[in-house]
C-alpha positions in Angstrom: -34.9 13.2 -18.2 -32.9 14.0 -15.4 -29.3 14.9 -15.6 -26.7 12.5 -13.3 -23.3 14.3 -12.9 -20.5 11.6 -12.5 -17.3 12.8 -11.0 -14.3 10.7 -11.5 -15.1 8.8 -14.7 -11.5 7.5 -14.9 -11.8 5.4 -11.8 -12.3 1.8 -11.9 -16.0 2.4 -11.0 -16.6 5.3 -13.1 -14.5 3.5 -16.3 -17.0 0.5 -15.6 -20.1 2.9 -15.5 -19.2 4.2 -18.8 -19.0 0.9 -20.3 -22.3 -0.7 -18.9 -24.9 2.4 -18.2 -27.8 2.1 -20.4 -30.7 4.8 -19.9 -33.5 6.5 -22.2 -34.7 8.1 -18.8 -31.4 9.2 -17.4 -28.6 11.8 -18.9 -25.0 10.9 -17.8 -22.7 13.3 -17.5 -19.5 11.9 -17.2 -16.3 14.1 -15.9 -12.7 13.2 -15.2 -9.9 15.0 -13.4 -8.9 16.7 -16.6 -12.4 18.4 -17.2 -12.7 19.6 -13.5 -10.9 19.5 -10.3 -12.9 18.9 -7.3 -10.9 20.9 -5.3 -11.3 23.9 -7.4 -14.4 25.3 -6.2 -14.8 27.8 -9.4 -14.4 25.2 -11.9 -16.8 22.9 -10.2 -19.5 25.3 -9.8 -19.2 25.9 -13.7 -20.5 22.5 -14.4 -23.5 22.6 -11.7 -24.2 25.6 -13.4 -24.1 24.3 -16.8 -25.5 20.9 -16.3 -28.1 21.4 -13.5 -27.7 17.8 -12.1 -30.5 16.2 -10.3 -28.1 13.8 -9.2 -24.3 14.1 -8.4 -22.0 10.6 -8.2 -18.9 11.6 -6.5 -16.5 8.7 -7.3 -13.4 11.1 -6.9 -10.9 9.8 -4.2 -7.2 9.0 -3.2 -7.8 5.5 -2.1 -4.2 3.9 -2.4 -3.6 3.5 1.6 0.3 3.8 0.7 0.1 7.1 -0.9 -2.2 8.7 1.6 0.3 7.5 4.3 3.0 9.3 2.1 1.1 12.3 1.0 -1.3 13.3 4.0 -2.0 16.5 2.5 -2.9 15.3 -0.9 -5.1 12.7 0.8 -7.0 15.9 2.6 -7.6 18.2 -0.4 -9.1 15.4 -2.5 -10.7 13.3 0.1 -12.2 16.3 2.5 -11.8 19.5 0.4 -12.9 18.0 -2.9 -16.1 16.5 -1.0 -16.7 19.7 0.9 -16.6 21.4 -2.5 -19.2 19.0 -4.0 -21.4 19.2 -1.0 -21.4 22.7 -0.8 -22.3 22.8 -4.7 -24.9 19.8 -4.0 -26.9 22.1 -1.4 -26.8 25.1 -3.1 -28.3 23.8 -6.6 -30.6 21.5 -4.8 -28.5 18.2 -5.8 -28.9 14.9 -4.7 -25.6 13.2 -3.7 -24.3 9.4 -3.9 -20.7 9.7 -2.2 -18.6 6.8 -2.3 -16.6 5.9 0.7 -14.8 3.0 2.4 -14.5 0.4 5.3 -11.3 1.8 6.0 -13.2 3.9 8.3 -13.1 1.1 10.8 -10.2 0.0 12.7 -10.6 -3.8 12.1 -10.9 -4.9 15.7 -14.0 -6.3 15.5 -14.5 -10.0 15.5 -17.8 -9.7 13.5 -19.2 -7.9 10.3 -19.3 -4.2 10.9 -22.5 -2.5 10.6 -23.6 1.2 10.0 -24.2 1.9 13.5 -20.6 0.7 14.4 -18.3 3.5 15.8 -15.5 4.3 13.4 -12.2 4.8 14.6 -9.7 4.4 11.3 -5.9 3.8 11.9 -5.1 5.0 8.5 -4.9 8.3 6.7 -7.0 7.2 4.0 -9.8 6.3 6.4 -9.8 9.2 8.5 -10.4 11.4 5.4 -13.0 9.2 4.3 -14.9 9.3 7.9 -14.2 13.2 7.8 -15.7 13.5 4.8 -18.7 11.0 5.5 -19.5 13.5 8.6 -19.5 16.6 6.6 -22.0 14.9 4.1 -24.2 14.2 6.7 -23.9 17.4 8.6 -24.6 19.6 5.5 -27.3 17.5 3.1 -30.4 16.2 3.5 -30.8 13.8 0.7 -27.7 12.0 0.2 -26.2 8.4 0.4 -23.3 7.4 1.4 -21.9 4.0 0.2 -19.2 2.4 2.1 -17.3 0.1 -0.1 -14.8 -3.0 0.4 -11.9 -3.8 -2.1 -13.2 -2.9 -5.7 -11.9 -4.7 -8.5 -12.2 -4.0 -12.3 -10.0 -4.7 -15.7 -8.8 -0.7 -15.3 -5.3 0.3 -15.7 -4.6 1.3 -12.2 -6.2 -1.4 -10.1 -5.0 -4.3 -8.4 -6.4 -7.1 -10.2 -5.4 -5.8 -13.5 -1.9 -5.3 -12.0 -1.8 -8.8 -10.3 -2.5 -10.2 -13.9 0.1 -8.5 -15.8 2.5 -9.3 -12.9 1.9 -13.1 -13.8 2.9 -12.7 -17.0 6.2 -12.0 -16.1 7.0 -14.6 -12.7 6.0 -18.2 -12.0 5.6 -16.8 -8.2 3.9 -13.9 -6.7 3.9 -13.0 -2.8 0.5 -12.6 -1.9 -0.7 -11.4 1.6 -2.8 -13.4 4.0 -2.8 -11.2 7.0 -5.9 -8.8 5.9 -9.4 -10.0 6.0 -11.6 -8.2 3.5 -14.5 -8.1 1.3 -13.9 -8.1 -2.4 -16.8 -6.8 -5.1 -16.6 -6.0 -8.8 -16.9 -2.2 -10.2 -19.7 -3.4 -12.2 -21.5 -4.9 -9.3 -21.0 -1.3 -7.6 -22.5 0.4 -10.8 -25.3 -1.8 -10.4 -26.0 -0.7 -6.8 -25.8 2.7 -7.8 -28.6 2.0 -10.6 -30.8 0.6 -7.7 -30.3 3.6 -5.6 -31.5 6.0 -8.8 -34.2 3.6 -9.4 -35.7 4.2 -6.0 -34.6 7.7 -5.4 -33.0 9.7 -2.6 -35.4 11.2 -0.2 -34.7 12.6 3.4 -36.4 9.2 4.5 -33.6 6.8 3.1 -30.6 9.2 3.2 -27.6 7.9 5.5 -24.5 5.3 5.4 -25.0 2.4 3.6 -22.8 -1.1 3.5 -22.0 -2.3 0.1 -20.4 -5.7 0.0 -20.8 -9.6 -0.2 -20.9 -11.1 3.3 -17.9 -13.3 3.1 -14.7 -12.2 4.1 -11.5 -13.5 2.6 -7.7 -12.6 2.6 -5.7 -11.4 -0.5 -4.6 -15.0 -1.1 -7.9 -16.6 -1.3 -8.9 -13.7 -3.6 -6.3 -14.2 -6.2 -5.8 -18.0 -5.7 -9.5 -17.7 -7.1 -8.9 -15.3 -9.8 -6.0 -17.6 -11.3 -7.9 -20.8 -11.1 -10.9 -19.2 -13.0 -8.5 -17.8 -15.7 -6.6 -21.2 -15.6 -3.4 -19.3 -15.3 -0.4 -21.5 -14.0 1.4 -19.3 -11.5 2.4 -20.1 -8.0 1.0 -17.8 -5.2 3.0 -17.8 -2.0 1.1 -16.7 1.2 3.1 -13.9 2.7 3.1 -11.5 5.9 2.9 -7.9 5.0 1.5 -6.9 8.9 4.8 -5.0 9.4 4.7 -2.8 6.0 2.0 -0.5 7.1 -0.4 -0.1 9.4 -4.0 -1.3 8.5 -7.1 -3.0 9.9 -6.9 -6.8 10.0 -10.6 -7.5 9.4 -13.3 -5.4 7.6 -16.1 -7.5 6.8 -19.3 -5.3 6.3 -23.0 -6.4 6.8 -25.1 -4.9 4.0 -28.6 -5.9 4.7 -29.9 -2.7 5.6 -29.0 -1.9 1.7 -30.4 -4.9 0.6 -33.8 -4.1 2.1 -33.9 -0.6 1.4 -33.1 -0.7 -2.3 -34.2 -4.4 -3.2 -31.1 -5.4 -4.1 -29.5 -9.4 -4.0 -25.8 -9.5 -4.0 -24.0 -12.1 -5.5 -21.4 -14.4 -3.7 -17.8 -13.0 -4.2 -16.8 -16.2 -6.1 -19.8 -15.8 -8.3 -19.4 -12.3 -9.0 -15.7 -12.7 -9.6 -16.4 -15.6 -12.2 -19.0 -13.8 -14.2 -16.7 -10.5 -14.1 -13.7 -12.3 -15.3 -15.4 -14.5 -18.4 -17.1 -11.1 -19.4 -13.9 -10.1 -20.5 -12.9 -13.0 -22.3 -9.5 -13.0 -20.6 -7.2 -15.1 -22.2 -5.0 -17.8 -20.7 -2.0 -16.9 -23.0 1.0 -16.5 -21.3 4.7 -15.4 -22.4 6.6 -18.7 -23.5 3.8 -21.0 -24.5 3.9 -22.6 -27.9 0.7 -22.3 -29.7 -0.3 -23.8 -33.2 -1.7 -20.6 -35.6 -2.8 -21.1 -38.8 -1.1 -24.2 -39.3 2.1 -22.8 -38.0 3.6 -23.3 -34.7 4.9 -19.9 -32.8 5.9 -19.1 -29.5 4.5 -16.3 -27.6 6.7 -13.4 -27.1 4.6 -10.9 -25.1 0.9 -10.5 -24.2 -1.6 -7.8 -23.5 -4.9 -8.9 -22.1 -6.3 -5.8 -21.6 -5.9 -4.8 -25.4 -6.2 -8.7 -26.0 -3.4 -8.7 -28.4 -0.4 -10.8 -28.1 3.3 -11.0 -30.5 4.0 -14.4 -31.5 7.1 -15.4 -33.1 8.0 -18.6 -35.1 11.2 -20.7 -35.4 12.3 -18.2 -38.1 11.9 -15.2 -35.9 8.9 -14.0 -37.5 6.9 -12.0 -35.7 2.8 -11.5 -35.8 0.4 -9.4 -33.9 -2.1 -11.5 -32.8 -5.5 -10.0 -31.9 -6.4 -13.7 -30.1 -10.1 -12.5 -29.4 -11.2 -12.8 -32.9 -8.9 -15.5 -34.0 -8.7 -19.5 -33.5 -5.4 -21.2 -31.9 -4.3 -23.6 -29.6 -2.1 -24.2 -27.0 0.5 -27.0 -27.7 2.8 -26.6 -24.8 2.5 -24.6 -21.5 6.0 -23.7 -20.4 
């Protein structure tokens, strides 16, 4: 049985991997930032010494573009210094690396989909740190895969998908950007892609940079229109411009044919991926203010936590009940 060290178990991809992984031939060791800080070489080496991993999957990064712009030193420490420590130990302990990168390494000025061979010219601090980390991996390791990802969504406490769903509980109108064009992929599909890499294995002959993304490029507005359509949530999305808020590439579509051929992977369309992901979580259409029938009584929905699948409901006499709606039957009488 081979040991696989996963750094960043509390990231959107890491938490999805924990939920979905199943293997009798691989031993996964999941570590989060509290277990070890990749910026601390000494503590990180103790993990490598103890676990002797055959593969290391580095999911740790500061990927919030605004936070990177406001705190470039922190972005450097995590995205570059942390990566250098991981690379150093992979080389020392003969460990193969799967390193997560981003399409933000590009400047967004190309009119067609980016290929792995295209020049990088990032316009964001985040993209520049990821590009520098890529170069360090390539210069120092012989067996590695750098996986460039688009926007990754998941049912995670610190992800734009869940944030937007939570926002829809509190308001009937939401401003959404239509300026930028990007690919979208679920954390679950990324996990499947990583599994396909582990299944085939990493060798010097297939080491390199790979794009991992469905080909269709869309705006945030297009994406969230489909999200709320699938979930049947009545919210008015207002297309808005955010070009002046911060500098970011306008088009970041990627061509993933290289990955498909090398690792025998078939990408879902972004809509199919999104629908299957959302439906698998049974995210409910309950919303604050709805009138529902539950156990032959009428209630108003006071609050909803879709992540926990809980709702607080109140009857006309102000009696409140905590409803675990995943396992209970109810009907919506009036959607206000």
